[in-house]
N, C-alpha and C positions, 0 to 999 in steps of 0.2 A: 455179783454185787455192783461192780462198776458198769456193767452193761445196762443195769436198771437206771443208772444216772445218765449215761451217755445218750441214749436214744431220745429221752424227753428234751435234753439240752439241744441236740441237733435239730429237733423239730421247732423249738422255741426261739432259737437265735434269729431266724429271719423275721419272726413276728416282732421281736424287740427292736430290730433295726427299722421296721416300718413305723413303730410307735415313736421312735426318735424323729423320723421325718415329719410326723404329725405334730411335733412340739410337746409330746408327752414324755414323762420320766418313766423309765422301765428298769427293773432289777430282776435278776434271776439268781437264786441262791440254792446250792445243793449241800446237804449235810449228811454225814454218816455217823450214826450213834454206835460206837464200838461195844457198849455194854449190852444193848438190846439187839444188836445186829440188824438194824433197820436204817433205811435211807429215805430222805425226803428231798424233793425238788419243788421249790415254791417260786412264784413269780408275782411281781407287783407292777401294775401299770397305773399311772396317775398323772397329776398335774400339780406343779408348784408355781405359785405366784409370789414374787418377792419385790420389796421396795424399801430402800434405805436400811438394809440389815434385818428387816422383819419379813418373814415368809410364812405362807399358809400352804399346806399341801393336803391332797386327798388321794388315796391309793386304793385300788381294788386288788384283793389278794386271791390267788389261785393256788391250789395244790395240783401241780403239773402231772404227777404220777397217777393220781386218782381222777384227774380231769374234773375237779370239783371247785366250786366257789367257796372261799373261806371267810368272806366278809369284807369290810372296808375299814381303812384307818384314816384318821384326821390328825394333823399336827400343826401347831403354831410355834414358830421358832424365831428367836432373836439372836443375831450374831453380836457377841460382845467385843470381839477384836476384829480389826480389818483382816482381809484375806480368808474369811470364813473358817477360821481355825478353832474358835471357841464359841459355843452357843448354849443358850438355855431354851428349854422347850416344855410344852404341855401337849400330851397326845391322848387319844382315845379312839374308839372305833365302834363299829356295829358288827355283831356276829351274824351267822347265817339265818338266825331267827329274828333279826332286826333288834336284838337286845343290845343295850349299851355295854361296851367292854370297860374295864377298869381305866380310870383317869390316871395318867402317869406324868409326874413332874421330873425333869432331869436336866443334865448338862452333857455336852458332848465336846470332846477335844480331838481334833483331827490333826494328824501329822504325817 
């Protein structure tokens, strides 16, 4: 189970470091579902442009274990408080068939 997560992470870590050097945002997330005994490793690479508390980001999603493209995500976010701790956002995306994903309105509190 953990071998399935470890190998893709070891392969992906140098790639995310190079994305950071290029000015891109990167994220790797591994999850294990105890109910279905399945694990996933996903990755996102994208770009965020921000100005005066408002930011726009676009990310490309990958399923690392299946080596598959999962679509794109777009997000517009506004920071309500200084220090980027509280924000409101609207997000959506495109799936692998270029169909629009659900539009999501939300807020985020980071601490």
